[in-house]
C-alpha positions as CSV (number, residue, x, y, z in Angstrom):
1,M,-92.8,59.3,91.3
2,L,-95.8,57.9,89.4
3,A,-95.9,54.2,88.8
4,Q,-94.6,53.2,85.2
5,G,-94.5,50.1,83.3
6,I,-92.1,47.3,84.4
7,P,-88.8,47.0,82.5
8,L,-88.4,43.8,80.3
9,S,-84.9,43.0,82.1
10,W,-86.3,42.9,85.5
11,V,-89.2,40.8,84.2
12,S,-86.9,38.3,82.6
13,R,-85.3,37.6,86.0
14,H,-88.5,36.1,87.3
15,C,-88.5,33.5,84.4
16,A,-85.3,31.8,85.6
17,G,-87.2,29.1,87.2
18,V,-89.2,28.4,84.0
19,V,-86.1,28.5,81.8
20,A,-84.3,26.1,84.2
21,H,-87.3,23.7,83.5
22,G,-86.6,23.8,79.9
23,V,-89.4,26.3,78.9
24,P,-88.2,29.1,76.5
25,P,-89.2,32.5,77.9
26,D,-90.8,33.4,74.6
27,V,-93.4,30.7,75.2
28,L,-94.2,32.1,78.6
29,F,-94.2,35.7,77.2
30,Q,-96.6,34.7,74.5
31,E,-99.1,33.1,76.9
32,C,-99.0,36.3,78.9
33,L,-99.4,38.5,75.8
34,I,-96.1,40.1,76.3
35,D,-94.7,41.3,73.0
36,R,-90.9,42.1,72.9
37,R,-90.7,44.5,70.1
38,F,-87.2,45.8,71.0
39,G,-85.9,43.0,73.3
40,D,-84.5,45.5,75.9
41,D,-85.8,48.0,78.5
42,R,-87.7,50.0,75.9
43,D,-90.3,47.3,76.2
44,Q,-92.4,48.0,79.2
45,I,-94.5,45.3,80.6
46,S,-97.9,46.2,82.2
47,F,-98.8,45.5,85.7
48,A,-101.6,43.0,84.7
49,Q,-99.1,41.2,82.3
50,F,-96.5,40.7,85.1
51,G,-99.2,39.4,87.5
52,L,-100.3,37.0,84.6
53,L,-96.7,36.0,84.2
54,W,-96.4,35.0,87.9
55,L,-99.5,33.1,87.7
56,N,-98.7,31.2,84.5
57,A,-95.0,30.5,85.6
58,G,-96.3,28.7,88.6
59,L,-98.5,26.5,86.5
60,V,-96.0,25.7,83.9
61,V,-93.4,24.3,86.4
62,E,-96.2,23.0,88.8
63,D,-94.3,25.0,91.6
64,E,-95.7,27.8,93.8
65,G,-92.2,29.2,94.0
66,L,-92.1,29.4,90.2
67,G,-89.1,27.0,90.0
68,L,-86.8,29.6,91.8
69,T,-86.0,27.4,94.8
70,R,-84.5,23.9,95.2
71,K,-87.1,22.5,97.3
72,G,-90.1,23.8,95.4
73,M,-93.7,24.1,96.7
74,P,-96.5,21.9,95.2
75,L,-99.4,23.8,93.4
76,G,-102.3,24.5,95.9
77,F,-100.0,25.4,98.8
78,S,-100.6,29.2,98.5
79,T,-104.3,28.6,98.1
80,L,-104.3,26.4,101.3
81,A,-102.4,29.3,103.0
82,L,-105.1,31.9,101.8
83,R,-107.8,29.6,103.3
84,V,-106.0,29.2,106.6
85,M,-105.7,33.1,106.8
86,L,-109.4,33.6,106.0
87,G,-110.4,31.2,108.8
88,C,-109.0,33.6,111.4
89,A,-110.7,36.4,113.0
90,T,-108.2,39.3,113.0
91,V,-105.3,40.3,110.9
92,E,-102.8,39.3,113.7
93,R,-104.1,35.9,113.9
94,A,-104.0,35.3,110.2
95,I,-100.3,36.4,110.2
96,T,-99.4,34.3,113.2
97,S,-101.2,31.4,111.4
98,I,-99.4,32.0,108.2
99,I,-95.9,32.1,110.0
100,R,-96.6,28.7,111.4
101,F,-98.0,27.4,108.0
102,Y,-94.8,28.3,106.1
103,K,-92.3,27.1,108.8
104,F,-90.8,24.4,106.7
105,A,-91.2,26.1,103.4
106,P,-88.5,27.6,101.3
107,V,-89.4,30.9,102.3
108,R,-90.4,32.0,105.9
109,F,-92.0,34.8,107.7
110,S,-91.7,36.8,110.9
111,L,-93.7,39.6,112.5
112,T,-91.9,42.2,114.7
113,F,-92.6,45.7,115.8
114,D,-90.7,49.2,115.6
115,G,-92.6,51.7,117.4
116,D,-96.2,52.0,115.9
117,E,-95.3,50.0,112.9
118,A,-95.7,46.2,112.3
119,I,-92.8,44.4,110.2
120,L,-94.0,41.5,108.4
121,A,-90.8,40.1,107.0
122,A,-89.9,37.3,104.5
123,Y,-86.6,35.5,104.4
124,S,-85.5,32.9,101.6
125,D,-82.3,31.0,102.5
126,D,-79.6,32.1,100.0
127,D,-78.4,28.5,100.0
128,D,-81.8,27.2,98.8
129,S,-82.7,30.1,96.5
130,G,-79.2,31.4,95.4
131,P,-79.3,34.5,93.4
132,N,-83.1,34.1,93.3
133,A,-83.6,34.8,97.1
134,T,-84.8,38.3,96.7
135,I,-87.3,37.5,94.0
136,V,-88.6,34.7,96.1
137,E,-89.1,37.0,99.1
138,E,-90.9,39.6,96.9
139,L,-93.2,37.0,95.4
140,H,-94.4,36.0,98.9
141,L,-94.6,39.4,100.3
142,T,-96.7,40.4,97.4
143,F,-98.8,37.2,97.8
144,L,-99.3,38.2,101.5
145,Y,-100.4,41.7,100.4
146,G,-103.0,40.3,98.3
147,C,-104.2,37.9,101.1
148,L,-104.5,40.6,103.7
149,S,-106.2,43.0,101.4
150,L,-108.8,40.2,100.5
151,F,-109.0,39.7,104.4
152,L,-109.8,43.4,105.0
153,G,-111.9,43.8,102.1
154,R,-109.8,46.8,100.9
155,P,-106.0,47.3,100.1
156,L,-103.6,46.6,102.9
157,P,-102.2,50.1,103.9
158,V,-98.6,49.4,103.5
159,R,-96.2,52.2,104.4
160,M,-93.1,50.9,103.0
161,F,-92.0,47.8,100.9
162,Q,-88.4,46.7,101.9
163,T,-86.4,44.6,99.5
164,R,-82.9,43.0,99.6
165,D,-82.9,43.5,95.8
166,R,-80.4,46.3,95.0
167,C,-81.6,46.2,91.3
168,H,-85.4,46.3,92.0
169,A,-87.2,48.1,89.2
170,N,-89.2,50.4,91.6
171,L,-86.1,51.2,93.9
172,D,-86.8,54.7,95.6
173,G,-90.3,54.7,93.9
174,L,-93.6,53.0,94.4
175,H,-93.9,49.4,94.4
176,W,-95.7,48.0,91.3
177,A,-98.1,45.9,93.3
178,T,-98.4,47.5,96.8
179,F,-98.0,51.1,95.8
180,A,-95.8,51.7,98.9
181,A,-92.4,53.3,98.7
182,V,-89.7,50.8,97.9
183,R,-86.5,51.0,99.9
184,Y,-83.3,48.8,100.0
185,E,-82.8,47.2,103.3
186,R,-81.1,44.2,105.0
187,L,-84.5,42.5,105.4
188,A,-87.3,42.1,102.9
189,A,-90.5,43.2,104.7
190,L,-93.9,45.0,104.5
191,R,-94.3,47.8,107.0
192,F,-97.8,49.0,108.2
193,T,-99.3,50.6,111.1
194,K,-99.6,48.3,114.0
195,S,-103.1,49.2,114.6
196,I,-104.1,47.1,111.5
197,L,-103.4,43.8,113.4
198,S,-106.6,44.2,115.5
199,A,-108.7,44.7,112.3
200,Q,-111.6,42.1,111.8
201,R,-112.0,39.8,108.8
202,V,-114.4,41.2,106.3
203,T,-114.2,38.6,103.6
204,A,-115.0,34.9,103.8
205,G,-113.4,32.2,101.5
206,T,-115.3,30.8,98.4
207,D,-114.5,28.1,96.0
208,E,-112.7,30.6,93.8
209,V,-110.7,32.1,96.7
210,Y,-107.5,32.6,94.5
211,W,-109.3,34.5,91.9
212,D,-111.2,36.4,94.8
213,M,-107.6,37.8,95.8
214,V,-106.2,38.4,92.3
215,R,-109.2,40.2,90.6
216,P,-109.3,43.3,92.6
217,W,-105.5,43.6,92.6
218,L,-105.4,43.4,89.0
219,M,-107.9,46.1,88.5
220,L,-106.3,48.4,91.0
221,S,-102.8,48.1,89.8
222,E,-103.8,49.0,86.1
223,A,-105.2,52.2,87.6
224,K,-101.7,53.0,88.9
225,S,-103.1,54.8,91.9
226,T,-100.6,57.0,93.7
227,L,-103.0,57.5,96.7
228,S,-102.2,55.6,99.9
229,E,-104.2,52.6,100.5
230,E,-106.0,53.8,103.6
231,R,-107.5,56.7,101.4
232,W,-108.1,54.8,98.3
233,V,-111.7,54.0,99.0
234,T,-112.5,57.5,100.5
235,L,-114.5,59.9,98.2
236,G,-113.0,62.9,99.7
237,D,-109.4,62.1,99.3
238,L,-109.7,61.2,95.5
239,R,-108.6,64.6,94.6
240,L,-105.8,66.0,92.1
241,D,-103.9,67.7,94.9
242,A,-103.9,64.3,96.8
243,L,-102.4,62.5,93.9
244,A,-99.7,65.2,93.6
245,R,-98.8,65.3,97.1
246,E,-98.4,61.5,97.4
247,A,-96.5,61.4,94.1
248,G,-94.2,64.2,95.2
249,V,-94.8,66.2,92.0
250,S,-96.7,69.3,90.8
251,L,-100.3,69.3,89.9
252,S,-99.7,69.9,86.2
253,T,-97.4,67.1,86.0
254,V,-100.0,64.8,87.4
255,R,-102.8,66.3,85.1
256,R,-100.5,65.9,82.0
257,Q,-99.6,62.3,82.8
258,M,-103.2,61.2,83.5
259,T,-104.3,62.8,80.4
260,S,-101.7,61.1,78.3
261,T,-101.8,57.8,79.8
262,H,-105.3,57.2,81.5
263,G,-107.8,59.8,79.6
264,G,-107.7,62.4,82.3
265,F,-108.1,62.8,86.0
266,R,-111.9,62.5,86.0
267,L,-111.9,59.2,84.2
268,V,-109.1,57.9,86.6
269,R,-111.4,59.0,89.6
270,E,-114.3,57.3,88.2
271,R,-112.5,54.2,87.5
272,L,-111.0,54.0,91.2
273,L,-114.5,54.7,92.7
274,V,-115.9,51.9,90.6
275,E,-113.2,49.5,91.5
276,A,-113.4,50.3,95.2
277,S,-117.2,49.9,95.1
278,T,-117.0,46.7,93.2
279,Q,-114.5,45.2,95.5
280,L,-116.5,46.2,98.6
281,L,-119.8,44.9,97.0
282,T,-118.3,41.4,95.8
283,S,-116.2,40.7,98.8
284,C,-118.4,41.2,101.7
285,S,-122.0,41.1,102.7
286,R,-122.3,44.6,104.2
287,S,-125.2,46.7,103.3
288,V,-125.1,49.1,100.2
289,E,-125.9,52.0,102.8
290,S,-122.7,51.1,104.9
291,I,-120.5,50.9,101.8
292,A,-121.7,54.1,100.4
293,A,-120.7,55.7,104.1
294,Q,-117.3,54.0,103.8
295,L,-116.6,55.6,100.5
296,G,-117.7,59.2,101.7
297,Y,-121.1,59.4,100.0
298,S,-123.6,61.4,102.0
299,D,-126.3,58.9,101.3
300,A,-126.9,55.7,99.4
301,R,-129.1,57.2,96.9
302,S,-126.1,59.4,95.6
303,F,-123.9,56.2,95.5
304,R,-126.5,54.1,93.5
305,R,-126.7,57.3,91.1
306,F,-123.0,57.2,90.5
307,L,-122.8,53.5,89.9
308,K,-125.6,53.5,87.5
309,G,-124.1,56.4,85.5
310,A,-120.7,54.9,85.5
311,T,-121.4,51.3,85.1
312,G,-125.0,51.1,83.8
313,K,-125.7,48.7,86.8
314,T,-127.2,48.9,90.3
315,P,-125.0,48.2,93.3
316,D,-127.1,44.9,93.7
317,A,-126.4,43.9,90.0
318,L,-122.7,44.5,90.6
319,R,-122.8,42.4,93.6
320,A,-124.5,39.5,91.7
321,E,-122.4,39.6,88.6
322,G,-119.2,41.3,89.4
323,L,-117.7,43.9,87.2
324,R,-115.5,43.0,84.0
325,P,-112.8,45.7,83.8
326,Q,-112.0,47.8,80.8
327,M,-109.2,49.7,82.2
328,G,-106.0,50.7,80.4
329,V,-104.1,47.7,79.1
330,L,-106.0,45.3,81.3
331,T,-107.9,44.0,78.2
332,P,-110.5,41.5,78.4
333,E,-108.3,38.8,77.0
334,I,-105.6,39.4,79.8
335,F,-108.4,39.6,82.4
336,D,-109.9,36.2,81.1
337,R,-106.3,34.6,81.0
338,A,-105.5,35.8,84.5
339,R,-109.0,34.4,85.6
340,E,-108.3,31.0,84.1
341,A,-104.9,30.7,85.7
342,A,-106.2,31.9,89.1
343,L,-109.1,29.6,89.0
344,R,-106.7,26.7,88.3
345,R,-104.8,27.7,91.5
346,S,-108.0,27.8,93.4
347,A,-108.8,24.1,92.6
């Protein structure tokens, strides 16, 4: 199925910690530009608004766990964890380091294997988190997805997102943040191919490391890609038939939905290529020629010509300035508010 908006009732569950601290949900919704027109699930929250809500909820209660656990975690904890991961050489070392880092936190992680798959699991004690345990687990698995994507310089190719939440908004569909299939299991976890563990770090930390992680995810989530993460940055696989195959629907259905919600396939394809290019250009120091080859261009000249036509900027200019997105409902105001919140987390 194609990714859709996030229903209001499910979003409201994530505000429980803020409400427990005496902050009315309407105050948080207003800060996240969420307009409750109907007050029920006819109100669909965008991916960017939901990410902004997570950022702001943590800041409001000064707790990385959004006030959903008894112990809580001080602000800056996750930023420090991200810096620890970016100090490692490989994905496996980054994961084992974070497992040790979170050993005494309200949520803990483990890494096990099932055939050719690695299983990165999160567990929040029900005695500590109560009915919020499944939300806490998803919060931290989504955070690790962002961290590992920044580490790799591209989206982590997650095969499956496991959840203990029987009421998850994306159950039996595609996860709102990782784009992996969501399945109900007894263990909350990310499943990905074991070979990824040996992948080398591409990105180094900066003073704005939390924003470095959030920015590409916001832009990608708003594109609502149905491509697998391994193929998202490959020119040859950004085809309409690939979208239909991954979504399990007909070509006409994909074409109709993209035309009605995104302005058509050609525009979506251009946006995904621009985002992939920008993420690679701004998250690593590799040459333009190397990035063009990864994206599937026959030569750097074609790559430069595409970016100039799509953005009005050269690869060097994009690398120096970054690209402010104008995608879907990811408006400049939402983007700027997310940036402000993420930078406060980076401090």
